[in-house]
PQR file of N, CA, C, O and H, with PARSE charges and radii, in Angstrom:
ATOM      1  N   MET A   1     107.731  94.376 115.575 -0.4000 1.5000
ATOM      2  CA  MET A   1     106.860  95.395 115.079 -0.0000 2.0000
ATOM      3  C   MET A   1     107.403  95.907 113.759  0.5500 1.7000
ATOM      4  O   MET A   1     108.587  95.765 113.451 -0.5500 1.4000
ATOM      5  N   VAL A   2     106.500  96.514 112.979 -0.4000 1.5000
ATOM      6  CA  VAL A   2     106.843  97.038 111.664 -0.0000 2.0000
ATOM      7  C   VAL A   2     106.415  98.498 111.618  0.5500 1.7000
ATOM      8  O   VAL A   2     105.269  98.822 111.930 -0.5500 1.4000
ATOM      9  H   VAL A   2     105.539  96.630 113.228  0.4000 1.0000
ATOM     10  N   LEU A   3     107.328  99.376 111.231 -0.4000 1.5000
ATOM     11  CA  LEU A   3     107.028 100.802 111.157 -0.0000 2.0000
ATOM     12  C   LEU A   3     106.083 101.068 109.994  0.5500 1.7000
ATOM     13  O   LEU A   3     106.296 100.558 108.894 -0.5500 1.4000
ATOM     14  H   LEU A   3     108.259  99.114 110.978  0.4000 1.0000
ATOM     15  N   GLU A   4     105.044 101.860 110.224 -0.4000 1.5000
ATOM     16  CA  GLU A   4     104.056 102.174 109.194 -0.0000 2.0000
ATOM     17  C   GLU A   4     104.586 103.186 108.176  0.5500 1.7000
ATOM     18  O   GLU A   4     104.253 103.100 106.994 -0.5500 1.4000
ATOM     19  H   GLU A   4     104.871 102.275 111.117  0.4000 1.0000
ATOM     20  N   GLY A   5     105.402 104.136 108.617 -0.4000 1.5000
ATOM     21  CA  GLY A   5     105.910 105.178 107.723 -0.0000 2.0000
ATOM     22  C   GLY A   5     107.399 105.027 107.486  0.5500 1.7000
ATOM     23  O   GLY A   5     107.960 103.936 107.590 -0.5500 1.4000
ATOM     24  H   GLY A   5     105.672 104.206 109.577  0.4000 1.0000
ATOM     25  N   LYS A   6     108.029 106.159 107.161 -0.4000 1.5000
ATOM     26  CA  LYS A   6     109.470 106.160 106.904 -0.0000 2.0000
ATOM     27  C   LYS A   6     110.242 106.359 108.198  0.5500 1.7000
ATOM     28  O   LYS A   6     109.740 106.944 109.159 -0.5500 1.4000
ATOM     29  H   LYS A   6     107.573 107.045 107.076  0.4000 1.0000
ATOM     30  N   GLY A   7     111.468 105.862 108.202 -0.4000 1.5000
ATOM     31  CA  GLY A   7     112.331 105.997 109.362 -0.0000 2.0000
ATOM     32  C   GLY A   7     112.942 104.658 109.714  0.5500 1.7000
ATOM     33  O   GLY A   7     112.620 103.636 109.108 -0.5500 1.4000
ATOM     34  H   GLY A   7     111.876 105.387 107.422  0.4000 1.0000
ATOM     35  N   VAL A   8     113.825 104.668 110.699 -0.4000 1.5000
ATOM     36  CA  VAL A   8     114.459 103.439 111.177 -0.0000 2.0000
ATOM     37  C   VAL A   8     114.288 103.379 112.688  0.5500 1.7000
ATOM     38  O   VAL A   8     114.591 104.338 113.398 -0.5500 1.4000
ATOM     39  H   VAL A   8     114.087 105.498 111.192  0.4000 1.0000
ATOM     40  N   ILE A   9     113.805 102.257 113.163 -0.4000 1.5000
ATOM     41  CA  ILE A   9     113.611 102.051 114.596 -0.0000 2.0000
ATOM     42  C   ILE A   9     114.950 101.638 115.204  0.5500 1.7000
ATOM     43  O   ILE A   9     115.653 100.786 114.660 -0.5500 1.4000
ATOM     44  H   ILE A   9     113.559 101.478 112.587  0.4000 1.0000
ATOM     45  N   ARG A  10     115.295 102.251 116.339 -0.4000 1.5000
ATOM     46  CA  ARG A  10     116.552 101.935 117.019 -0.0000 2.0000
ATOM     47  C   ARG A  10     116.283 101.473 118.446  0.5500 1.7000
ATOM     48  O   ARG A  10     115.232 101.767 119.015 -0.5500 1.4000
ATOM     49  H   ARG A  10     114.724 102.943 116.781  0.4000 1.0000
ATOM     50  N   ASP A  11     117.246 100.742 119.021 -0.4000 1.5000
ATOM     51  CA  ASP A  11     117.073 100.234 120.381 -0.0000 2.0000
ATOM     52  C   ASP A  11     116.938 101.371 121.392  0.5500 1.7000
ATOM     53  O   ASP A  11     117.460 102.470 121.209 -0.5500 1.4000
ATOM     54  H   ASP A  11     118.100 100.503 118.559  0.4000 1.0000
ATOM     55  N   HIS A  12     116.221 101.059 122.454 -0.4000 1.5000
ATOM     56  CA  HIS A  12     115.939 101.951 123.588 -0.0000 2.0000
ATOM     57  C   HIS A  12     114.915 103.051 123.294  0.5500 1.7000
ATOM     58  O   HIS A  12     114.718 103.942 124.121 -0.5500 1.4000
ATOM     59  H   HIS A  12     115.796 100.166 122.602  0.4000 1.0000
ATOM     60  N   GLN A  13     114.261 103.001 122.129 -0.4000 1.5000
ATOM     61  CA  GLN A  13     113.199 103.975 121.882 -0.0000 2.0000
ATOM     62  C   GLN A  13     111.950 103.537 122.635  0.5500 1.7000
ATOM     63  O   GLN A  13     111.693 102.343 122.786 -0.5500 1.4000
ATOM     64  H   GLN A  13     114.420 102.277 121.458  0.4000 1.0000
ATOM     65  N   LYS A  14     111.173 104.514 123.108 -0.4000 1.5000
ATOM     66  CA  LYS A  14     109.968 104.233 123.887 -0.0000 2.0000
ATOM     67  C   LYS A  14     108.842 103.776 122.964  0.5500 1.7000
ATOM     68  O   LYS A  14     108.642 104.333 121.884 -0.5500 1.4000
ATOM     69  H   LYS A  14     111.381 105.485 122.985  0.4000 1.0000
ATOM     70  N   VAL A  15     108.108 102.749 123.409 -0.4000 1.5000
ATOM     71  CA  VAL A  15     106.954 102.225 122.689 -0.0000 2.0000
ATOM     72  C   VAL A  15     105.723 102.428 123.561  0.5500 1.7000
ATOM     73  O   VAL A  15     105.732 102.082 124.742 -0.5500 1.4000
ATOM     74  H   VAL A  15     108.270 102.297 124.286  0.4000 1.0000
ATOM     75  N   VAL A  16     104.659 102.993 122.979 -0.4000 1.5000
ATOM     76  CA  VAL A  16     103.409 103.193 123.705 -0.0000 2.0000
ATOM     77  C   VAL A  16     102.343 102.317 123.055  0.5500 1.7000
ATOM     78  O   VAL A  16     102.041 102.469 121.872 -0.5500 1.4000
ATOM     79  H   VAL A  16     104.652 103.275 122.020  0.4000 1.0000
ATOM     80  N   THR A  17     101.771 101.393 123.844 -0.4000 1.5000
ATOM     81  CA  THR A  17     100.738 100.482 123.347 -0.0000 2.0000
ATOM     82  C   THR A  17      99.424 100.753 124.070  0.5500 1.7000
ATOM     83  O   THR A  17      99.348 101.608 124.951 -0.5500 1.4000
ATOM     84  H   THR A  17     102.016 101.270 124.805  0.4000 1.0000
ATOM     85  N   ASN A  18      98.396 100.011 123.680 -0.4000 1.5000
ATOM     86  CA  ASN A  18      97.095 100.136 124.345 -0.0000 2.0000
ATOM     87  C   ASN A  18      97.139  99.622 125.784  0.5500 1.7000
ATOM     88  O   ASN A  18      96.229  99.902 126.564 -0.5500 1.4000
ATOM     89  H   ASN A  18      98.458  99.316 122.964  0.4000 1.0000
ATOM     90  N   ASN A  19      98.188  98.871 126.147 -0.4000 1.5000
ATOM     91  CA  ASN A  19      98.323  98.313 127.497 -0.0000 2.0000
ATOM     92  C   ASN A  19      99.432  98.951 128.320  0.5500 1.7000
ATOM     93  O   ASN A  19      99.742  98.465 129.408 -0.5500 1.4000
ATOM     94  H   ASN A  19      98.927  98.643 125.513  0.4000 1.0000
ATOM     95  N   GLY A  20     100.034 100.021 127.831 -0.4000 1.5000
ATOM     96  CA  GLY A  20     101.107 100.676 128.574 -0.0000 2.0000
ATOM     97  C   GLY A  20     102.337 100.906 127.723  0.5500 1.7000
ATOM     98  O   GLY A  20     102.279 100.843 126.494 -0.5500 1.4000
ATOM     99  H   GLY A  20      99.782 100.416 126.947  0.4000 1.0000
ATOM    100  N   GLU A  21     103.453 101.174 128.388 -0.4000 1.5000
ATOM    101  CA  GLU A  21     104.696 101.499 127.689 -0.0000 2.0000
ATOM    102  C   GLU A  21     105.673 100.332 127.685  0.5500 1.7000
ATOM    103  O   GLU A  21     105.648  99.463 128.557 -0.5500 1.4000
ATOM    104  H   GLU A  21     103.500 101.226 129.386  0.4000 1.0000
ATOM    105  N   GLY A  22     106.539 100.342 126.667 -0.4000 1.5000
ATOM    106  CA  GLY A  22     107.590  99.355 126.545 -0.0000 2.0000
ATOM    107  C   GLY A  22     108.818  99.999 125.939  0.5500 1.7000
ATOM    108  O   GLY A  22     108.920 101.225 125.878 -0.5500 1.4000
ATOM    109  H   GLY A  22     106.559 101.048 125.958  0.4000 1.0000
ATOM    110  N   GLU A  23     109.759  99.166 125.487 -0.4000 1.5000
ATOM    111  CA  GLU A  23     111.012  99.674 124.936 -0.0000 2.0000
ATOM    112  C   GLU A  23     111.492  98.780 123.801  0.5500 1.7000
ATOM    113  O   GLU A  23     111.394  97.555 123.876 -0.5500 1.4000
ATOM    114  H   GLU A  23     109.676  98.171 125.537  0.4000 1.0000
ATOM    115  N   VAL A  24     112.010  99.404 122.755 -0.4000 1.5000
ATOM    116  CA  VAL A  24     112.598  98.670 121.638 -0.0000 2.0000
ATOM    117  C   VAL A  24     113.900  98.038 122.123  0.5500 1.7000
ATOM    118  O   VAL A  24     114.736  98.710 122.728 -0.5500 1.4000
ATOM    119  H   VAL A  24     112.089 100.399 122.694  0.4000 1.0000
ATOM    120  N   THR A  25     114.068  96.742 121.854 -0.4000 1.5000
ATOM    121  CA  THR A  25     115.302  96.055 122.229 -0.0000 2.0000
ATOM    122  C   THR A  25     116.264  95.954 121.050  0.5500 1.7000
ATOM    123  O   THR A  25     117.477  95.874 121.247 -0.5500 1.4000
ATOM    124  H   THR A  25     113.389  96.196 121.362  0.4000 1.0000
ATOM    125  N   SER A  26     115.731  95.958 119.821 -0.4000 1.5000
ATOM    126  CA  SER A  26     116.553  95.860 118.626 -0.0000 2.0000
ATOM    127  C   SER A  26     115.745  96.345 117.433  0.5500 1.7000
ATOM    128  O   SER A  26     114.573  95.993 117.297 -0.5500 1.4000
ATOM    129  H   SER A  26     114.746  96.024 119.662  0.4000 1.0000
ATOM    130  N   GLY A  27     116.352  97.146 116.570 -0.4000 1.5000
ATOM    131  CA  GLY A  27     115.638  97.635 115.398 -0.0000 2.0000
ATOM    132  C   GLY A  27     116.581  97.906 114.248  0.5500 1.7000
ATOM    133  O   GLY A  27     117.753  98.223 114.454 -0.5500 1.4000
ATOM    134  H   GLY A  27     117.304  97.432 116.680  0.4000 1.0000
ATOM    135  N   THR A  28     116.060  97.779 113.014 -0.4000 1.5000
ATOM    136  CA  THR A  28     116.861  98.012 111.817 -0.0000 2.0000
ATOM    137  C   THR A  28     115.935  98.175 110.619  0.5500 1.7000
ATOM    138  O   THR A  28     114.714  98.104 110.757 -0.5500 1.4000
ATOM    139  H   THR A  28     115.108  97.521 112.846  0.4000 1.0000
ATOM    140  N   PHE A  29     116.518  98.393 109.440 -0.4000 1.5000
ATOM    141  CA  PHE A  29     115.762  98.463 108.198 -0.0000 2.0000
ATOM    142  C   PHE A  29     115.842  97.107 107.519  0.5500 1.7000
ATOM    143  O   PHE A  29     116.920  96.518 107.433 -0.5500 1.4000
ATOM    144  H   PHE A  29     117.510  98.451 109.328  0.4000 1.0000
ATOM    145  N   SER A  30     114.707  96.603 107.035 -0.4000 1.5000
ATOM    146  CA  SER A  30     114.671  95.329 106.323 -0.0000 2.0000
ATOM    147  C   SER A  30     114.618  95.591 104.822  0.5500 1.7000
ATOM    148  O   SER A  30     113.589  96.047 104.324 -0.5500 1.4000
ATOM    149  H   SER A  30     113.831  97.081 107.104  0.4000 1.0000
ATOM    150  N   PRO A  31     115.700  95.315 104.082 -0.5600 1.5000
ATOM    151  CA  PRO A  31     115.665  95.526 102.637  0.2800 2.0000
ATOM    152  C   PRO A  31     114.659  94.609 101.944  0.5500 1.7000
ATOM    153  O   PRO A  31     114.074  94.992 100.931 -0.5500 1.4000
ATOM    154  N   THR A  32     114.451  93.410 102.471 -0.4000 1.5000
ATOM    155  CA  THR A  32     113.484  92.486 101.880 -0.0000 2.0000
ATOM    156  C   THR A  32     112.070  93.033 101.972  0.5500 1.7000
ATOM    157  O   THR A  32     111.294  92.920 101.024 -0.5500 1.4000
ATOM    158  H   THR A  32     114.926  93.099 103.294  0.4000 1.0000
ATOM    159  N   MET A  33     111.734  93.627 103.113 -0.4000 1.5000
ATOM    160  CA  MET A  33     110.393  94.168 103.317 -0.0000 2.0000
ATOM    161  C   MET A  33     110.268  95.611 102.842  0.5500 1.7000
ATOM    162  O   MET A  33     109.171  96.079 102.538 -0.5500 1.4000
ATOM    163  H   MET A  33     112.365  93.718 103.884  0.4000 1.0000
ATOM    164  N   GLY A  34     111.402  96.317 102.779 -0.4000 1.5000
ATOM    165  CA  GLY A  34     111.380  97.725 102.417 -0.0000 2.0000
ATOM    166  C   GLY A  34     110.844  98.604 103.530  0.5500 1.7000
ATOM    167  O   GLY A  34     110.378  99.716 103.282 -0.5500 1.4000
ATOM    168  H   GLY A  34     112.293  95.937 103.026  0.4000 1.0000
ATOM    169  N   LYS A  35     110.909  98.102 104.770 -0.4000 1.5000
ATOM    170  CA  LYS A  35     110.392  98.821 105.937 -0.0000 2.0000
ATOM    171  C   LYS A  35     111.314  98.612 107.127  0.5500 1.7000
ATOM    172  O   LYS A  35     112.155  97.713 107.135 -0.5500 1.4000
ATOM    173  H   LYS A  35     111.287  97.199 104.972  0.4000 1.0000
ATOM    174  N   ALA A  36     111.137  99.466 108.138 -0.4000 1.5000
ATOM    175  CA  ALA A  36     111.868  99.295 109.389 -0.0000 2.0000
ATOM    176  C   ALA A  36     111.153  98.255 110.243  0.5500 1.7000
ATOM    177  O   ALA A  36     109.924  98.237 110.311 -0.5500 1.4000
ATOM    178  H   ALA A  36     110.453 100.196 108.132  0.4000 1.0000
ATOM    179  N   ILE A  37     111.926  97.391 110.893 -0.4000 1.5000
ATOM    180  CA  ILE A  37     111.378  96.364 111.772 -0.0000 2.0000
ATOM    181  C   ILE A  37     112.086  96.439 113.118  0.5500 1.7000
ATOM    182  O   ILE A  37     113.184  96.983 113.227 -0.5500 1.4000
ATOM    183  H   ILE A  37     112.925  97.406 110.839  0.4000 1.0000
ATOM    184  N   ALA A  38     111.438  95.882 114.146 -0.4000 1.5000
ATOM    185  CA  ALA A  38     112.048  95.911 115.476 -0.0000 2.0000
ATOM    186  C   ALA A  38     111.486  94.813 116.351  0.5500 1.7000
ATOM    187  O   ALA A  38     110.388  94.308 116.120 -0.5500 1.4000
ATOM    188  H   ALA A  38     110.545  95.440 114.058  0.4000 1.0000
ATOM    189  N   LEU A  39     112.260  94.454 117.360 -0.4000 1.5000
ATOM    190  CA  LEU A  39     111.799  93.626 118.464 -0.0000 2.0000
ATOM    191  C   LEU A  39     111.700  94.550 119.663  0.5500 1.7000
ATOM    192  O   LEU A  39     112.546  95.425 119.847 -0.5500 1.4000
ATOM    193  H   LEU A  39     113.152  94.865 117.548  0.4000 1.0000
ATOM    194  N   ALA A  40     110.676  94.363 120.475 -0.4000 1.5000
ATOM    195  CA  ALA A  40     110.479  95.254 121.620 -0.0000 2.0000
ATOM    196  C   ALA A  40     109.894  94.489 122.786  0.5500 1.7000
ATOM    197  O   ALA A  40     109.212  93.479 122.612 -0.5500 1.4000
ATOM    198  H   ALA A  40     109.988  93.652 120.325  0.4000 1.0000
ATOM    199  N   SER A  41     110.168  94.981 123.963 -0.4000 1.5000
ATOM    200  CA  SER A  41     109.556  94.470 125.186 -0.0000 2.0000
ATOM    201  C   SER A  41     108.344  95.355 125.468  0.5500 1.7000
ATOM    202  O   SER A  41     108.485  96.537 125.778 -0.5500 1.4000
ATOM    203  H   SER A  41     110.722  95.802 124.105  0.4000 1.0000
ATOM    204  N   VAL A  42     107.144  94.766 125.356 -0.4000 1.5000
ATOM    205  CA  VAL A  42     105.901  95.516 125.577 -0.0000 2.0000
ATOM    206  C   VAL A  42     105.030  94.762 126.580  0.5500 1.7000
ATOM    207  O   VAL A  42     105.226  93.564 126.787 -0.5500 1.4000
ATOM    208  H   VAL A  42     107.029  93.805 125.104  0.4000 1.0000
ATOM    209  N   PRO A  43     104.069  95.448 127.206 -0.5600 1.5000
ATOM    210  CA  PRO A  43     103.198  94.772 128.167  0.2800 2.0000
ATOM    211  C   PRO A  43     102.425  93.611 127.528  0.5500 1.7000
ATOM    212  O   PRO A  43     102.049  93.671 126.357 -0.5500 1.4000
ATOM    213  N   LYS A  44     102.200  92.576 128.304 -0.4000 1.5000
ATOM    214  CA  LYS A  44     101.469  91.399 127.846 -0.0000 2.0000
ATOM    215  C   LYS A  44     100.094  91.805 127.329  0.5500 1.7000
ATOM    216  O   LYS A  44      99.420  92.643 127.928 -0.5500 1.4000
ATOM    217  H   LYS A  44     102.505  92.528 129.255  0.4000 1.0000
ATOM    218  N   GLY A  45      99.687  91.209 126.220 -0.4000 1.5000
ATOM    219  CA  GLY A  45      98.381  91.487 125.642 -0.0000 2.0000
ATOM    220  C   GLY A  45      98.365  92.654 124.675  0.5500 1.7000
ATOM    221  O   GLY A  45      97.318  92.975 124.112 -0.5500 1.4000
ATOM    222  H   GLY A  45     100.235  90.529 125.734  0.4000 1.0000
ATOM    223  N   SER A  46      99.512  93.298 124.472 -0.4000 1.5000
ATOM    224  CA  SER A  46      99.579  94.414 123.522 -0.0000 2.0000
ATOM    225  C   SER A  46      99.444  93.866 122.111  0.5500 1.7000
ATOM    226  O   SER A  46     100.087  92.878 121.755 -0.5500 1.4000
ATOM    227  H   SER A  46     100.363  93.038 124.930  0.4000 1.0000
ATOM    228  N   GLU A  47      98.601  94.513 121.307 -0.4000 1.5000
ATOM    229  CA  GLU A  47      98.409  94.079 119.928 -0.0000 2.0000
ATOM    230  C   GLU A  47      97.936  95.241 119.080  0.5500 1.7000
ATOM    231  O   GLU A  47      97.581  96.300 119.598 -0.5500 1.4000
ATOM    232  H   GLU A  47      98.078  95.316 121.596  0.4000 1.0000
ATOM    233  N   GLY A  48      97.933  95.036 117.765 -0.4000 1.5000
ATOM    234  CA  GLY A  48      97.473  96.073 116.850 -0.0000 2.0000
ATOM    235  C   GLY A  48      98.510  97.161 116.660  0.5500 1.7000
ATOM    236  O   GLY A  48      99.706  96.888 116.559 -0.5500 1.4000
ATOM    237  H   GLY A  48      98.221  94.175 117.344  0.4000 1.0000
ATOM    238  N   LEU A  49      98.040  98.396 116.612 -0.4000 1.5000
ATOM    239  CA  LEU A  49      98.935  99.528 116.398 -0.0000 2.0000
ATOM    240  C   LEU A  49      99.515 100.033 117.708  0.5500 1.7000
ATOM    241  O   LEU A  49      98.907  99.907 118.771 -0.5500 1.4000
ATOM    242  H   LEU A  49      97.068  98.618 116.694  0.4000 1.0000
ATOM    243  N   CYS A  50     100.697 100.602 117.605 -0.4000 1.5000
ATOM    244  CA  CYS A  50     101.351 101.243 118.742 -0.0000 2.0000
ATOM    245  C   CYS A  50     102.046 102.485 118.217  0.5500 1.7000
ATOM    246  O   CYS A  50     102.004 102.772 117.021 -0.5500 1.4000
ATOM    247  H   CYS A  50     101.191 100.704 116.741  0.4000 1.0000
ATOM    248  N   GLU A  51     102.679 103.215 119.108 -0.4000 1.5000
ATOM    249  CA  GLU A  51     103.449 104.383 118.704 -0.0000 2.0000
ATOM    250  C   GLU A  51     104.856 104.275 119.273  0.5500 1.7000
ATOM    251  O   GLU A  51     105.056 103.813 120.396 -0.5500 1.4000
ATOM    252  H   GLU A  51     102.713 102.982 120.080  0.4000 1.0000
ATOM    253  N   ILE A  52     105.828 104.713 118.474 -0.4000 1.5000
ATOM    254  CA  ILE A  52     107.224 104.703 118.882 -0.0000 2.0000
ATOM    255  C   ILE A  52     107.715 106.143 118.892  0.5500 1.7000
ATOM    256  O   ILE A  52     107.465 106.901 117.954 -0.5500 1.4000
ATOM    257  H   ILE A  52     105.665 105.089 117.562  0.4000 1.0000
ATOM    258  N   GLU A  53     108.416 106.516 119.962 -0.4000 1.5000
ATOM    259  CA  GLU A  53     108.959 107.872 120.044 -0.0000 2.0000
ATOM    260  C   GLU A  53     110.273 107.930 119.278  0.5500 1.7000
ATOM    261  O   GLU A  53     111.260 107.306 119.666 -0.5500 1.4000
ATOM    262  H   GLU A  53     108.619 105.901 120.724  0.4000 1.0000
ATOM    263  N   MET A  54     110.273 108.689 118.181 -0.4000 1.5000
ATOM    264  CA  MET A  54     111.461 108.863 117.350 -0.0000 2.0000
ATOM    265  C   MET A  54     111.730 110.351 117.197  0.5500 1.7000
ATOM    266  O   MET A  54     110.906 111.081 116.646 -0.5500 1.4000
ATOM    267  H   MET A  54     109.471 109.196 117.866  0.4000 1.0000
ATOM    268  N   ARG A  55     112.877 110.801 117.682 -0.4000 1.5000
ATOM    269  CA  ARG A  55     113.269 112.211 117.578 -0.0000 2.0000
ATOM    270  C   ARG A  55     112.186 113.144 118.104  0.5500 1.7000
ATOM    271  O   ARG A  55     111.823 114.126 117.456 -0.5500 1.4000
ATOM    272  H   ARG A  55     113.546 110.208 118.130  0.4000 1.0000
ATOM    273  N   ASN A  56     111.684 112.826 119.275 -0.4000 1.5000
ATOM    274  CA  ASN A  56     110.666 113.622 119.971 -0.0000 2.0000
ATOM    275  C   ASN A  56     109.327 113.688 119.246  0.5500 1.7000
ATOM    276  O   ASN A  56     108.520 114.578 119.517 -0.5500 1.4000
ATOM    277  H   ASN A  56     111.979 112.029 119.802  0.4000 1.0000
ATOM    278  N   LYS A  57     109.079 112.748 118.322 -0.4000 1.5000
ATOM    279  CA  LYS A  57     107.785 112.635 117.649 -0.0000 2.0000
ATOM    280  C   LYS A  57     107.299 111.202 117.806  0.5500 1.7000
ATOM    281  O   LYS A  57     108.096 110.268 117.894 -0.5500 1.4000
ATOM    282  H   LYS A  57     109.734 112.025 118.102  0.4000 1.0000
ATOM    283  N   MET A  58     105.987 111.042 117.840 -0.4000 1.5000
ATOM    284  CA  MET A  58     105.408 109.707 117.921 -0.0000 2.0000
ATOM    285  C   MET A  58     105.039 109.244 116.511  0.5500 1.7000
ATOM    286  O   MET A  58     104.349 109.955 115.780 -0.5500 1.4000
ATOM    287  H   MET A  58     105.340 111.800 117.768  0.4000 1.0000
ATOM    288  N   VAL A  59     105.502 108.048 116.131 -0.4000 1.5000
ATOM    289  CA  VAL A  59     105.205 107.484 114.818 -0.0000 2.0000
ATOM    290  C   VAL A  59     104.503 106.138 115.000  0.5500 1.7000
ATOM    291  O   VAL A  59     104.751 105.429 115.974 -0.5500 1.4000
ATOM    292  H   VAL A  59     106.063 107.470 116.725  0.4000 1.0000
ATOM    293  N   SER A  60     103.632 105.796 114.061 -0.4000 1.5000
ATOM    294  CA  SER A  60     102.841 104.571 114.156 -0.0000 2.0000
ATOM    295  C   SER A  60     103.626 103.348 113.714  0.5500 1.7000
ATOM    296  O   SER A  60     104.422 103.401 112.776 -0.5500 1.4000
ATOM    297  H   SER A  60     103.431 106.372 113.270  0.4000 1.0000
ATOM    298  N   ALA A  61     103.383 102.251 114.410 -0.4000 1.5000
ATOM    299  CA  ALA A  61     103.958 100.960 114.056 -0.0000 2.0000
ATOM    300  C   ALA A  61     102.909  99.889 114.343  0.5500 1.7000
ATOM    301  O   ALA A  61     101.972 100.103 115.112 -0.5500 1.4000
ATOM    302  H   ALA A  61     102.736 102.209 115.171  0.4000 1.0000
ATOM    303  N   LYS A  62     103.087  98.745 113.713 -0.4000 1.5000
ATOM    304  CA  LYS A  62     102.159  97.627 113.888 -0.0000 2.0000
ATOM    305  C   LYS A  62     102.868  96.534 114.681  0.5500 1.7000
ATOM    306  O   LYS A  62     103.989  96.145 114.352 -0.5500 1.4000
ATOM    307  H   LYS A  62     103.848  98.571 113.088  0.4000 1.0000
ATOM    308  N   ILE A  63     102.208  96.046 115.722 -0.4000 1.5000
ATOM    309  CA  ILE A  63     102.768  94.963 116.528 -0.0000 2.0000
ATOM    310  C   ILE A  63     102.479  93.640 115.822  0.5500 1.7000
ATOM    311  O   ILE A  63     101.323  93.302 115.568 -0.5500 1.4000
ATOM    312  H   ILE A  63     101.297  96.362 115.989  0.4000 1.0000
ATOM    313  N   VAL A  64     103.533  92.899 115.511 -0.4000 1.5000
ATOM    314  CA  VAL A  64     103.417  91.593 114.855 -0.0000 2.0000
ATOM    315  C   VAL A  64     104.356  90.618 115.558  0.5500 1.7000
ATOM    316  O   VAL A  64     105.273  91.028 116.270 -0.5500 1.4000
ATOM    317  H   VAL A  64     104.473  93.173 115.718  0.4000 1.0000
ATOM    318  N   LYS A  65     104.122  89.345 115.355 -0.4000 1.5000
ATOM    319  CA  LYS A  65     105.008  88.327 115.927 -0.0000 2.0000
ATOM    320  C   LYS A  65     106.046  87.918 114.892  0.5500 1.7000
ATOM    321  O   LYS A  65     105.723  87.774 113.713 -0.5500 1.4000
ATOM    322  H   LYS A  65     103.377  89.012 114.777  0.4000 1.0000
ATOM    323  N   PRO A  66     107.306  87.726 115.327 -0.5600 1.5000
ATOM    324  CA  PRO A  66     108.320  87.236 114.391  0.2800 2.0000
ATOM    325  C   PRO A  66     108.056  85.771 114.053  0.5500 1.7000
ATOM    326  O   PRO A  66     107.347  85.106 114.807 -0.5500 1.4000
ATOM    327  N   PRO A  67     108.581  85.250 112.978 -0.5600 1.5000
ATOM    328  CA  PRO A  67     109.525  85.885 112.069  0.2800 2.0000
ATOM    329  C   PRO A  67     108.817  86.824 111.084  0.5500 1.7000
ATOM    330  O   PRO A  67     107.636  86.656 110.779 -0.5500 1.4000
ATOM    331  N   PHE A  68     109.565  87.807 110.602 -0.4000 1.5000
ATOM    332  CA  PHE A  68     109.040  88.766 109.639 -0.0000 2.0000
ATOM    333  C   PHE A  68     109.116  88.199 108.223  0.5500 1.7000
ATOM    334  O   PHE A  68     108.225  88.423 107.404 -0.5500 1.4000
ATOM    335  H   PHE A  68     110.525  87.944 110.850  0.4000 1.0000
ATOM    336  N   VAL A  69     110.203  87.456 107.945 -0.4000 1.5000
ATOM    337  CA  VAL A  69     110.458  86.898 106.613 -0.0000 2.0000
ATOM    338  C   VAL A  69     110.959  85.469 106.784  0.5500 1.7000
ATOM    339  O   VAL A  69     111.739  85.180 107.692 -0.5500 1.4000
ATOM    340  H   VAL A  69     110.927  87.274 108.611  0.4000 1.0000
ATOM    341  N   ARG A  70     110.508  84.578 105.906 -0.4000 1.5000
ATOM    342  CA  ARG A  70     111.020  83.200 105.912 -0.0000 2.0000
ATOM    343  C   ARG A  70     111.247  82.771 104.468  0.5500 1.7000
ATOM    344  O   ARG A  70     110.346  82.873 103.635 -0.5500 1.4000
ATOM    345  H   ARG A  70     109.874  84.813 105.169  0.4000 1.0000
ATOM    346  N   ASN A  71     112.449  82.292 104.176 -0.4000 1.5000
ATOM    347  CA  ASN A  71     112.824  81.844 102.834 -0.0000 2.0000
ATOM    348  C   ASN A  71     112.533  82.900 101.772  0.5500 1.7000
ATOM    349  O   ASN A  71     112.087  82.574 100.672 -0.5500 1.4000
ATOM    350  H   ASN A  71     113.180  82.209 104.853  0.4000 1.0000
ATOM    351  N   GLY A  72     112.785  84.166 102.105 -0.4000 1.5000
ATOM    352  CA  GLY A  72     112.588  85.256 101.159 -0.0000 2.0000
ATOM    353  C   GLY A  72     111.163  85.730 101.010  0.5500 1.7000
ATOM    354  O   GLY A  72     110.901  86.665 100.253 -0.5500 1.4000
ATOM    355  H   GLY A  72     113.146  84.431 102.999  0.4000 1.0000
ATOM    356  N   LYS A  73     110.226  85.101 101.720 -0.4000 1.5000
ATOM    357  CA  LYS A  73     108.815  85.475 101.625 -0.0000 2.0000
ATOM    358  C   LYS A  73     108.426  86.291 102.859  0.5500 1.7000
ATOM    359  O   LYS A  73     108.660  85.869 103.991 -0.5500 1.4000
ATOM    360  H   LYS A  73     110.439  84.342 102.335  0.4000 1.0000
ATOM    361  N   VAL A  74     107.828  87.469 102.627 -0.4000 1.5000
ATOM    362  CA  VAL A  74     107.380  88.329 103.721 -0.0000 2.0000
ATOM    363  C   VAL A  74     106.158  87.697 104.377  0.5500 1.7000
ATOM    364  O   VAL A  74     105.190  87.359 103.695 -0.5500 1.4000
ATOM    365  H   VAL A  74     107.638  87.812 101.707  0.4000 1.0000
ATOM    366  N   LEU A  75     106.198  87.536 105.701 -0.4000 1.5000
ATOM    367  CA  LEU A  75     105.117  86.868 106.428 -0.0000 2.0000
ATOM    368  C   LEU A  75     104.168  87.829 107.133  0.5500 1.7000
ATOM    369  O   LEU A  75     103.100  87.410 107.579 -0.5500 1.4000
ATOM    370  H   LEU A  75     106.984  87.811 106.255  0.4000 1.0000
ATOM    371  N   VAL A  76     104.526  89.100 107.246 -0.4000 1.5000
ATOM    372  CA  VAL A  76     103.669  90.059 107.964 -0.0000 2.0000
ATOM    373  C   VAL A  76     103.134  91.126 107.047  0.5500 1.7000
ATOM    374  O   VAL A  76     102.398  92.008 107.490 -0.5500 1.4000
ATOM    375  H   VAL A  76     105.394  89.441 106.884  0.4000 1.0000
TER
END
């Protein structure tokens, strides 16, 4: 997933999708993309936008499939 706004996604943060809740397994800032990215365990069939709980606030993120970048080119 890719964070829509500012911030950094960290592991164990709660993810809320259209199909239920999940959890971030790994997250960091991507200097190539200039955005925060993460891998998460979410319910099957989850797609589009989701929300991640960061510091007791819900922030928007977009669910995408990896890889995020290949050979220096942003794919998402």
